[in-house]
C-alpha positions in Angstrom: 16.3 -10.9 -5.9 16.5 -9.2 -8.9 19.7 -8.0 -10.5 19.2 -4.8 -9.2 19.7 -6.2 -5.2 15.5 -5.2 -5.2 13.2 -8.2 -4.7 10.8 -9.2 -7.5 7.1 -9.8 -7.7 6.6 -12.9 -9.0 3.7 -14.2 -10.2 3.1 -18.0 -9.3 1.0 -19.0 -12.3 3.6 -17.6 -14.6 6.8 -19.2 -12.3 5.3 -22.1 -13.0 4.5 -22.0 -17.2 8.6 -21.1 -16.5 8.0 -17.6 -17.7 9.6 -14.4 -15.4 8.0 -11.4 -14.6 9.5 -8.6 -13.8 10.2 -6.2 -10.7 6.5 -4.4 -9.7 5.9 -0.6 -10.5 5.0 1.3 -8.0 2.4 2.4 -9.7 0.6 0.1 -11.8 -1.4 -2.3 -11.3 0.2 -4.7 -9.7 1.2 -3.3 -6.5 1.8 -4.6 -3.3 -2.3 -4.7 -0.8 0.7 -3.7 1.8 1.4 -0.9 0.2 -1.9 0.5 -0.4 -2.5 0.0 3.1 0.3 2.1 3.9 -0.7 5.1 1.6 -3.8 5.0 3.3 -2.9 5.3 7.0 0.1 7.6 6.0 -2.9 10.1 4.5 -5.2 10.1 6.9 -2.4 10.4 9.7 -1.3 13.5 7.6 -4.5 14.8 7.0 -5.2 14.7 11.6 -1.4 16.6 11.5 -0.1 13.8 13.7 3.5 12.7 14.2 4.7 9.3 13.6 5.7 9.2 17.2 1.9 10.0 17.8 0.5 7.1 16.8 2.9 4.9 17.2 2.3 5.6 21.5 -0.9 5.1 20.7 -0.8 2.0 18.9 2.2 0.6 21.6 4.4 0.1 18.3 7.8 1.9 17.6 7.4 4.7 15.1 10.3 3.0 12.8 8.2 -0.1 12.7 4.7 2.2 11.5 7.2 4.5 9.3 8.0 0.5 7.7 4.0 -0.2 7.6 3.5 3.3 5.8 6.0 2.8 3.2 4.7 -0.5 2.4 7.8 -2.4 3.6 6.7 -4.3 6.1 3.3 -6.6 6.4 1.4 -6.0 9.0 -1.2 -8.4 11.1 -4.9 -7.3 10.3 -4.8 -7.1 14.4 -1.9 -4.7 13.7 -3.3 -2.7 10.8 -7.0 -2.8 13.1 -5.4 -1.1 15.9 -3.8 1.5 14.1 -6.8 2.2 12.4 -8.3 3.0 16.0 -5.2 5.2 16.8 -6.7 7.2 13.6 -10.4 7.2 14.5 -10.7 5.3 10.6 -12.9 2.2 10.7 -11.1 -0.7 9.3 -13.5 -0.7 6.5 -13.1 2.6 5.4 -9.5 1.3 4.8 -10.6 -1.6 3.4 -13.1 0.4 0.9 -10.2 3.1 0.1 -7.5 0.5 -0.6 -10.2 -1.4 -3.2 -10.6 2.1 -4.8 -7.0 2.7 -5.6 -6.5 -0.6 -6.8 -9.5 -0.7 -9.1 -8.8 3.0 -10.3 -5.2 1.9 -11.0 -6.4 -0.9 -13.2 -8.6 1.2 -15.1 -5.5 4.0 -15.7 -3.1 1.0 -16.3 -5.8 -0.3 -18.9 -6.4 2.2 -20.5 -2.5 2.6 -22.5 -1.1 5.4 -23.8 -4.6 7.7 -24.2 -2.6 10.9 -23.2 -5.3 11.2 -20.3 -4.2 12.2 -17.3 -6.3 11.5 -14.6 -5.6 12.7 -10.9 -6.7 10.1 -8.0 -7.6 10.7 -4.3 -9.1 8.3 -2.5 
């Protein structure tokens, strides 16, 4: 764990070289895939004006667990992701495609540095 008490993401290659990497930043290029999936699932659920309880019941999981998935705190299995997507009427390939777009876009933004340009993205 990091000194702040929060877990830190450590790059294995860097660790092997003896350098420790800092905690990942939520908006940076090193966001965890589970965080991106969670954001997309939450956005889809909210776009449909559905509650956590409604979707969780349709999937057969607790609303607390679904909330943790949406916040990127739990790593759901591929079967669980598929079930949530089915409950939302979202083809799994759309989840994957949207995740790739968001990750690619955040890397492009991070690569630009301090250009002074603000870019809003929606996937």
